[in-house]
mmCIF file of the C-alpha atoms, coordinates in Angstrom:
data_MODEL
# 
_entry.id   MODEL 
# 
loop_
_atom_site.group_PDB 
_atom_site.id 
_atom_site.type_symbol 
_atom_site.label_atom_id 
_atom_site.label_alt_id 
_atom_site.label_comp_id 
_atom_site.label_asym_id 
_atom_site.label_entity_id 
_atom_site.label_seq_id 
_atom_site.pdbx_PDB_ins_code 
_atom_site.Cartn_x 
_atom_site.Cartn_y 
_atom_site.Cartn_z 
_atom_site.occupancy 
_atom_site.B_iso_or_equiv 
_atom_site.pdbx_formal_charge 
_atom_site.auth_seq_id 
_atom_site.auth_comp_id 
_atom_site.auth_asym_id 
_atom_site.auth_atom_id 
_atom_site.pdbx_PDB_model_num 
ATOM 1   C CA . MET A 1 1   ? 163.942 95.800  79.959  1.00 0.00 ? 1   MET A CA 1 
ATOM 2   C CA . GLU A 1 2   ? 165.395 98.137  77.367  1.00 0.00 ? 2   GLU A CA 1 
ATOM 3   C CA . LYS A 1 3   ? 168.466 98.819  79.541  1.00 0.00 ? 3   LYS A CA 1 
ATOM 4   C CA . ILE A 1 4   ? 169.710 95.247  79.111  1.00 0.00 ? 4   ILE A CA 1 
ATOM 5   C CA . SER A 1 5   ? 172.487 95.191  76.505  1.00 0.00 ? 5   SER A CA 1 
ATOM 6   C CA . LEU A 1 6   ? 173.261 91.488  76.216  1.00 0.00 ? 6   LEU A CA 1 
ATOM 7   C CA . THR A 1 7   ? 171.336 88.310  75.685  1.00 0.00 ? 7   THR A CA 1 
ATOM 8   C CA . PRO A 1 8   ? 172.504 84.987  77.098  1.00 0.00 ? 8   PRO A CA 1 
ATOM 9   C CA . GLN A 1 9   ? 173.275 83.891  73.545  1.00 0.00 ? 9   GLN A CA 1 
ATOM 10  C CA . GLU A 1 10  ? 175.486 86.944  72.948  1.00 0.00 ? 10  GLU A CA 1 
ATOM 11  C CA . ILE A 1 11  ? 177.439 86.136  76.103  1.00 0.00 ? 11  ILE A CA 1 
ATOM 12  C CA . LEU A 1 12  ? 177.793 82.538  74.988  1.00 0.00 ? 12  LEU A CA 1 
ATOM 13  C CA . ASP A 1 13  ? 178.872 83.509  71.476  1.00 0.00 ? 13  ASP A CA 1 
ATOM 14  C CA . LYS A 1 14  ? 181.325 86.243  72.512  1.00 0.00 ? 14  LYS A CA 1 
ATOM 15  C CA . GLU A 1 15  ? 184.826 85.611  71.185  1.00 0.00 ? 15  GLU A CA 1 
ATOM 16  C CA . PHE A 1 16  ? 187.758 87.774  72.268  1.00 0.00 ? 16  PHE A CA 1 
ATOM 17  C CA . GLU A 1 17  ? 190.658 88.533  69.991  1.00 0.00 ? 17  GLU A CA 1 
ATOM 18  C CA . ILE A 1 18  ? 193.842 86.844  71.060  1.00 0.00 ? 18  ILE A CA 1 
ATOM 19  C CA . ASP A 1 19  ? 197.086 88.756  70.847  1.00 0.00 ? 19  ASP A CA 1 
ATOM 20  C CA . VAL A 1 20  ? 200.590 87.502  71.579  1.00 0.00 ? 20  VAL A CA 1 
ATOM 21  C CA . ARG A 1 21  ? 200.086 87.145  75.321  1.00 0.00 ? 21  ARG A CA 1 
ATOM 22  C CA . GLY A 1 22  ? 196.425 86.000  75.232  1.00 0.00 ? 22  GLY A CA 1 
ATOM 23  C CA . TYR A 1 23  ? 193.191 87.951  75.391  1.00 0.00 ? 23  TYR A CA 1 
ATOM 24  C CA . ARG A 1 24  ? 193.303 91.714  75.511  1.00 0.00 ? 24  ARG A CA 1 
ATOM 25  C CA . PRO A 1 25  ? 192.540 92.593  79.154  1.00 0.00 ? 25  PRO A CA 1 
ATOM 26  C CA . GLN A 1 26  ? 190.822 95.865  78.238  1.00 0.00 ? 26  GLN A CA 1 
ATOM 27  C CA . GLU A 1 27  ? 188.448 94.066  75.885  1.00 0.00 ? 27  GLU A CA 1 
ATOM 28  C CA . VAL A 1 28  ? 187.628 91.411  78.471  1.00 0.00 ? 28  VAL A CA 1 
ATOM 29  C CA . ASP A 1 29  ? 187.110 94.044  81.176  1.00 0.00 ? 29  ASP A CA 1 
ATOM 30  C CA . LYS A 1 30  ? 184.831 96.083  78.920  1.00 0.00 ? 30  LYS A CA 1 
ATOM 31  C CA . PHE A 1 31  ? 182.740 93.015  78.117  1.00 0.00 ? 31  PHE A CA 1 
ATOM 32  C CA . LEU A 1 32  ? 182.553 91.956  81.761  1.00 0.00 ? 32  LEU A CA 1 
ATOM 33  C CA . ASP A 1 33  ? 181.436 95.481  82.690  1.00 0.00 ? 33  ASP A CA 1 
ATOM 34  C CA . LEU A 1 34  ? 178.512 95.062  80.296  1.00 0.00 ? 34  LEU A CA 1 
ATOM 35  C CA . VAL A 1 35  ? 177.661 91.690  81.859  1.00 0.00 ? 35  VAL A CA 1 
ATOM 36  C CA . ILE A 1 36  ? 177.800 93.167  85.364  1.00 0.00 ? 36  ILE A CA 1 
ATOM 37  C CA . ASN A 1 37  ? 175.584 96.096  84.368  1.00 0.00 ? 37  ASN A CA 1 
ATOM 38  C CA . ASP A 1 38  ? 173.065 93.724  82.833  1.00 0.00 ? 38  ASP A CA 1 
ATOM 39  C CA . TYR A 1 39  ? 172.952 91.596  85.947  1.00 0.00 ? 39  TYR A CA 1 
ATOM 40  C CA . ASN A 1 40  ? 172.435 94.710  88.069  1.00 0.00 ? 40  ASN A CA 1 
ATOM 41  C CA . GLU A 1 41  ? 169.518 95.706  85.851  1.00 0.00 ? 41  GLU A CA 1 
ATOM 42  C CA . PHE A 1 42  ? 168.044 92.208  86.132  1.00 0.00 ? 42  PHE A CA 1 
ATOM 43  C CA . ILE A 1 43  ? 168.305 92.351  89.918  1.00 0.00 ? 43  ILE A CA 1 
ATOM 44  C CA . LYS A 1 44  ? 166.577 95.757  90.017  1.00 0.00 ? 44  LYS A CA 1 
ATOM 45  C CA . GLU A 1 45  ? 163.814 94.530  87.712  1.00 0.00 ? 45  GLU A CA 1 
ATOM 46  C CA . ILE A 1 46  ? 163.274 91.367  89.743  1.00 0.00 ? 46  ILE A CA 1 
ATOM 47  C CA . LYS A 1 47  ? 163.043 93.354  93.000  1.00 0.00 ? 47  LYS A CA 1 
ATOM 48  C CA . LYS A 1 48  ? 160.594 95.797  91.412  1.00 0.00 ? 48  LYS A CA 1 
ATOM 49  C CA . LEU A 1 49  ? 158.433 92.980  90.059  1.00 0.00 ? 49  LEU A CA 1 
ATOM 50  C CA . ASN A 1 50  ? 158.483 91.143  93.390  1.00 0.00 ? 50  ASN A CA 1 
ATOM 51  C CA . LYS A 1 51  ? 157.264 94.301  95.143  1.00 0.00 ? 51  LYS A CA 1 
ATOM 52  C CA . GLU A 1 52  ? 154.521 94.663  92.556  1.00 0.00 ? 52  GLU A CA 1 
ATOM 53  C CA . VAL A 1 53  ? 153.497 91.015  93.012  1.00 0.00 ? 53  VAL A CA 1 
ATOM 54  C CA . ASP A 1 54  ? 153.325 91.507  96.785  1.00 0.00 ? 54  ASP A CA 1 
ATOM 55  C CA . PHE A 1 55  ? 151.228 94.653  96.378  1.00 0.00 ? 55  PHE A CA 1 
ATOM 56  C CA . LEU A 1 56  ? 148.867 92.971  93.917  1.00 0.00 ? 56  LEU A CA 1 
ATOM 57  C CA . ASN A 1 57  ? 148.497 89.909  96.159  1.00 0.00 ? 57  ASN A CA 1 
ATOM 58  C CA . ASP A 1 58  ? 147.600 92.170  99.095  1.00 0.00 ? 58  ASP A CA 1 
ATOM 59  C CA . GLU A 1 59  ? 145.141 94.098  96.957  1.00 0.00 ? 59  GLU A CA 1 
ATOM 60  C CA . ASN A 1 60  ? 143.609 90.858  95.682  1.00 0.00 ? 60  ASN A CA 1 
ATOM 61  C CA . SER A 1 61  ? 143.205 89.584  99.229  1.00 0.00 ? 61  SER A CA 1 
ATOM 62  C CA . LYS A 1 62  ? 141.538 92.836  100.332 1.00 0.00 ? 62  LYS A CA 1 
ATOM 63  C CA . LEU A 1 63  ? 139.141 92.730  97.395  1.00 0.00 ? 63  LEU A CA 1 
ATOM 64  C CA . LYS A 1 64  ? 138.239 89.088  98.075  1.00 0.00 ? 64  LYS A CA 1 
ATOM 65  C CA . ASN A 1 65  ? 137.485 89.933  101.699 1.00 0.00 ? 65  ASN A CA 1 
ATOM 66  C CA . GLU A 1 66  ? 135.372 92.891  100.631 1.00 0.00 ? 66  GLU A CA 1 
ATOM 67  C CA . LEU A 1 67  ? 133.503 90.696  98.150  1.00 0.00 ? 67  LEU A CA 1 
ATOM 68  C CA . ARG A 1 68  ? 132.803 88.085  100.852 1.00 0.00 ? 68  ARG A CA 1 
ATOM 69  C CA . ARG A 1 69  ? 131.541 90.801  103.189 1.00 0.00 ? 69  ARG A CA 1 
ATOM 70  C CA . LEU A 1 70  ? 129.287 92.287  100.512 1.00 0.00 ? 70  LEU A CA 1 
ATOM 71  C CA . LYS A 1 71  ? 127.892 88.876  99.577  1.00 0.00 ? 71  LYS A CA 1 
ATOM 72  C CA . ALA A 1 72  ? 127.156 88.205  103.249 1.00 0.00 ? 72  ALA A CA 1 
ATOM 73  C CA . ASN A 1 73  ? 125.383 91.565  103.511 1.00 0.00 ? 73  ASN A CA 1 
ATOM 74  C CA . ILE A 1 74  ? 123.322 90.827  100.414 1.00 0.00 ? 74  ILE A CA 1 
ATOM 75  C CA . GLU A 1 75  ? 122.420 87.367  101.690 1.00 0.00 ? 75  GLU A CA 1 
ATOM 76  C CA . ALA A 1 76  ? 121.453 88.863  105.041 1.00 0.00 ? 76  ALA A CA 1 
ATOM 77  C CA . ALA A 1 77  ? 119.335 91.482  103.290 1.00 0.00 ? 77  ALA A CA 1 
ATOM 78  C CA . GLU A 1 78  ? 117.651 88.820  101.167 1.00 0.00 ? 78  GLU A CA 1 
ATOM 79  C CA . GLY A 1 79  ? 117.102 86.619  104.211 1.00 0.00 ? 79  GLY A CA 1 
ATOM 80  C CA . SER A 1 80  ? 115.492 89.423  106.196 1.00 0.00 ? 80  SER A CA 1 
ATOM 81  C CA . ALA A 1 81  ? 113.360 90.353  103.189 1.00 0.00 ? 81  ALA A CA 1 
ATOM 82  C CA . GLN A 1 82  ? 112.045 86.795  102.929 1.00 0.00 ? 82  GLN A CA 1 
ATOM 83  C CA . GLY A 1 83  ? 111.589 86.378  106.663 1.00 0.00 ? 83  GLY A CA 1 
ATOM 84  C CA . ASN A 1 84  ? 110.045 89.776  107.213 1.00 0.00 ? 84  ASN A CA 1 
ATOM 85  C CA . GLY A 1 85  ? 107.357 90.942  104.804 1.00 0.00 ? 85  GLY A CA 1 
ATOM 86  C CA . SER A 1 86  ? 107.896 94.569  105.813 1.00 0.00 ? 86  SER A CA 1 
ATOM 87  C CA . VAL A 1 87  ? 111.148 94.948  103.785 1.00 0.00 ? 87  VAL A CA 1 
ATOM 88  C CA . SER A 1 88  ? 110.331 96.382  100.402 1.00 0.00 ? 88  SER A CA 1 
ATOM 89  C CA . ASN A 1 89  ? 112.176 96.534  97.142  1.00 0.00 ? 89  ASN A CA 1 
ATOM 90  C CA . VAL A 1 90  ? 112.942 100.178 97.861  1.00 0.00 ? 90  VAL A CA 1 
ATOM 91  C CA . ASP A 1 91  ? 114.715 99.154  101.082 1.00 0.00 ? 91  ASP A CA 1 
ATOM 92  C CA . LEU A 1 92  ? 116.775 96.579  99.194  1.00 0.00 ? 92  LEU A CA 1 
ATOM 93  C CA . LEU A 1 93  ? 117.697 99.129  96.538  1.00 0.00 ? 93  LEU A CA 1 
ATOM 94  C CA . ARG A 1 94  ? 118.814 101.578 99.239  1.00 0.00 ? 94  ARG A CA 1 
ATOM 95  C CA . ARG A 1 95  ? 120.987 98.895  100.850 1.00 0.00 ? 95  ARG A CA 1 
ATOM 96  C CA . LEU A 1 96  ? 122.522 97.979  97.501  1.00 0.00 ? 96  LEU A CA 1 
ATOM 97  C CA . SER A 1 97  ? 123.172 101.635 96.773  1.00 0.00 ? 97  SER A CA 1 
ATOM 98  C CA . GLN A 1 98  ? 124.970 102.011 100.107 1.00 0.00 ? 98  GLN A CA 1 
ATOM 99  C CA . LEU A 1 99  ? 127.061 98.915  99.371  1.00 0.00 ? 99  LEU A CA 1 
ATOM 100 C CA . GLU A 1 100 ? 127.988 100.294 95.955  1.00 0.00 ? 100 GLU A CA 1 
ATOM 101 C CA . LYS A 1 101 ? 129.091 103.563 97.553  1.00 0.00 ? 101 LYS A CA 1 
ATOM 102 C CA . VAL A 1 102 ? 131.327 101.624 99.923  1.00 0.00 ? 102 VAL A CA 1 
ATOM 103 C CA . VAL A 1 103 ? 132.872 99.552  97.137  1.00 0.00 ? 103 VAL A CA 1 
ATOM 104 C CA . TYR A 1 104 ? 133.234 102.229 94.483  1.00 0.00 ? 104 TYR A CA 1 
ATOM 105 C CA . GLY A 1 105 ? 134.133 104.948 96.958  1.00 0.00 ? 105 GLY A CA 1 
ATOM 106 C CA . LYS A 1 106 ? 137.143 102.925 98.140  1.00 0.00 ? 106 LYS A CA 1 
ATOM 107 C CA . ASN A 1 107 ? 138.246 102.184 94.582  1.00 0.00 ? 107 ASN A CA 1 
ATOM 108 C CA . GLU A 1 108 ? 138.179 105.865 93.602  1.00 0.00 ? 108 GLU A CA 1 
ATOM 109 C CA . ARG A 1 109 ? 140.485 106.838 96.489  1.00 0.00 ? 109 ARG A CA 1 
ATOM 110 C CA . GLU A 1 110 ? 143.139 104.186 95.678  1.00 0.00 ? 110 GLU A CA 1 
# 
């Protein structure tokens, strides 16, 4: 957040010079402009981070679903291998290879 000029402590500690009629309006306006700009930057940053959080949550959910599906496929492959003596290690390796292509192929495109 390198665009932020002020810290909360700087705002708290800010003292304006007092002339005969009170604070100098130009000085106060200039300081308030800095505060407003900082708040605008904070709002932009918060919106950006919220979008990123939403995207990452969606991505996480997709990956969890894919993991569940792959685990179910592996369990099904293991179950059929145990229940049916005709499935060989070569068949299991082929199935795993196809699953890896699905998983890694999707990750390369994103």
